[in-house]
C-alpha positions as CSV (number, residue, x, y, z in Angstrom):
1,M,78.0,-8.0,58.6
2,D,76.0,-8.3,55.4
3,T,72.4,-7.3,55.6
4,F,69.6,-9.3,54.0
5,Q,67.8,-7.5,51.2
6,I,64.8,-9.0,49.5
7,N,65.5,-6.9,46.3
8,Q,68.8,-8.6,45.6
9,P,68.6,-10.7,42.4
10,N,68.2,-14.5,43.0
11,V,67.3,-14.0,46.7
12,N,64.5,-16.3,47.5
13,L,64.4,-17.6,43.9
14,P,61.9,-20.4,44.6
15,V,59.5,-18.0,46.3
16,R,59.8,-15.6,43.3
17,M,59.1,-18.5,41.0
18,V,55.9,-19.4,42.9
19,L,54.8,-15.7,43.0
20,A,55.5,-15.2,39.3
21,T,53.7,-18.4,38.4
22,C,50.6,-17.4,40.4
23,A,50.7,-13.8,39.0
24,G,51.1,-15.2,35.5
25,L,48.2,-17.6,35.9
26,V,46.0,-14.8,37.1
27,A,47.0,-12.6,34.2
28,C,46.5,-15.6,31.8
29,F,43.0,-16.2,33.0
30,A,42.0,-12.6,33.2
31,G,43.4,-12.0,29.7
32,A,41.5,-15.1,28.3
33,V,38.3,-13.8,29.8
34,L,38.9,-10.4,28.4
35,W,39.5,-11.8,24.9
36,G,36.3,-13.9,25.1
37,A,34.3,-10.8,26.2
38,V,35.7,-8.6,23.4
39,T,34.9,-11.4,20.9
40,V,31.3,-11.6,22.1
41,L,30.9,-7.9,22.2
42,T,32.3,-7.1,18.8
43,G,31.4,-10.4,17.0
44,Y,35.0,-10.6,15.8
45,E,38.1,-12.4,16.9
46,L,40.7,-9.7,17.0
47,G,44.2,-11.1,16.7
48,I,45.8,-8.0,18.2
49,I,44.4,-9.0,21.5
50,A,46.8,-12.0,21.4
51,I,49.7,-9.6,21.4
52,A,48.1,-7.7,24.3
53,L,47.8,-10.9,26.3
54,G,51.5,-11.6,25.8
55,L,52.4,-8.1,26.9
56,M,50.0,-8.4,29.9
57,V,51.3,-11.8,31.1
58,G,55.0,-10.9,30.5
59,G,54.6,-7.6,32.2
60,I,53.1,-9.0,35.3
61,I,55.7,-11.7,35.6
62,A,58.5,-9.1,35.0
63,F,57.0,-7.0,37.8
64,V,57.0,-9.9,40.3
65,K,60.2,-11.8,39.4
66,K,63.2,-9.8,40.7
67,S,65.5,-12.3,39.1
68,D,66.7,-13.0,35.5
69,H,66.3,-16.7,35.6
70,I,65.2,-18.4,32.3
71,Y,62.2,-20.0,34.1
72,F,60.4,-16.6,34.0
73,G,60.7,-16.3,30.3
74,I,59.4,-19.8,29.8
75,I,56.4,-19.4,31.9
76,G,55.7,-16.0,30.3
77,A,55.7,-17.6,26.9
78,L,53.7,-20.6,28.0
79,F,51.0,-18.6,29.8
80,A,50.7,-16.2,26.9
81,L,49.9,-19.2,24.6
82,I,47.5,-20.7,27.1
83,A,45.7,-17.3,27.4
84,C,45.4,-17.1,23.6
85,V,43.9,-20.6,23.4
86,F,41.5,-20.1,26.2
87,G,40.6,-16.6,25.0
88,K,39.6,-18.1,21.6
89,Y,37.7,-20.9,23.5
90,F,35.8,-18.4,25.7
91,G,35.0,-16.3,22.7
92,M,33.6,-19.3,20.7
93,I,31.5,-20.4,23.7
94,G,30.1,-16.9,24.1
95,L,29.2,-16.6,20.4
96,I,27.5,-20.0,20.4
97,A,25.6,-19.2,23.6
98,Q,24.5,-15.9,22.0
99,E,23.5,-17.5,18.7
100,Y,21.4,-20.2,20.4
101,S,20.1,-17.9,23.2
102,V,21.4,-20.2,26.0
103,G,23.5,-19.5,29.1
104,Y,27.2,-19.3,28.8
105,F,28.0,-21.9,31.4
106,S,25.2,-24.2,30.0
107,C,26.8,-24.0,26.6
108,M,30.2,-24.7,28.1
109,K,28.9,-27.7,30.0
110,N,27.2,-29.2,27.0
111,L,30.2,-29.0,24.6
112,T,32.3,-32.2,24.4
113,I,36.0,-32.3,23.7
114,D,35.4,-33.5,20.2
115,M,33.1,-30.5,19.5
116,V,35.7,-28.1,20.9
117,V,38.4,-29.6,18.7
118,S,36.1,-29.5,15.7
119,L,35.4,-25.8,16.4
120,F,39.1,-25.0,16.7
121,K,39.7,-26.7,13.4
122,E,36.8,-24.9,11.7
123,T,37.8,-21.5,13.0
124,F,41.6,-21.9,12.5
125,S,43.3,-19.5,10.2
126,P,47.1,-19.3,9.4
127,I,47.1,-15.7,10.7
128,D,46.3,-17.3,14.1
129,L,49.8,-18.7,14.1
130,L,51.3,-15.3,13.5
131,F,49.4,-13.7,16.4
132,Y,50.0,-16.6,18.8
133,G,53.7,-16.5,17.9
134,L,53.8,-12.8,18.6
135,A,52.0,-13.3,21.9
136,I,54.5,-16.0,22.9
137,Y,57.4,-13.8,21.9
138,E,56.1,-10.8,23.9
139,G,55.4,-13.1,26.9
140,F,58.9,-14.4,26.8
141,R,60.6,-11.1,26.0
142,L,58.9,-9.1,28.7
143,S,59.4,-11.8,31.3
144,M,63.1,-11.9,30.5
145,R,63.7,-8.2,30.6
146,P,66.1,-7.2,33.4
147,S,64.4,-6.9,36.7
148,L,64.3,-3.5,38.4
149,A,66.3,-5.1,41.3
150,S,69.2,-6.1,39.1
151,I,69.3,-2.7,37.3
152,T,69.4,-0.7,40.6
153,S,72.1,-3.0,42.1
154,E,74.4,-2.0,39.2
155,V,74.0,1.8,39.7
156,P,77.0,3.3,41.4
157,S,76.6,5.0,44.7
158,A,76.2,8.8,44.7
159,D,77.8,9.1,48.1
160,P,81.6,9.7,47.7
161,S,82.3,8.3,51.2
162,E,81.0,4.8,50.0
163,D,83.2,4.8,46.8
164,P,86.8,3.9,47.5
165,S,88.0,5.4,44.1
166,M,86.8,8.8,45.2
167,A,88.8,8.9,48.4
């Protein structure tokens, strides 16, 4: 009789998709907040943080997934991009709040969508596309790396009694 093992690839795929999505969202939000905080503390928007966000989101998803389904790569790339956009947004809000000596959430509440779009247009640089692209790439690449479960399932047994070719 076959035994049920949770570490087998593609076992409970829908559950793994939900877990990876939730873990990716948490990493996405945490990374965006981190980017915003670094921007406010340094006064600079550091593009290298975008790559770190892609690595963080992709790494978390790869840790949780235990399957090699394309879905995980797509959400890794998508959440990396979302983390970059919101990180830039949180950083802009923080710098504006600091400049005008108002509270962060007060500043966020008083900005309209038109103002936010205008801020993104004013602060856009072509180098942003490079760093966002690298973040998307890293989010996808790390999310699609072979899961530990699929690697260990391919390792031959060290016990000669379990290997018919050794008999």
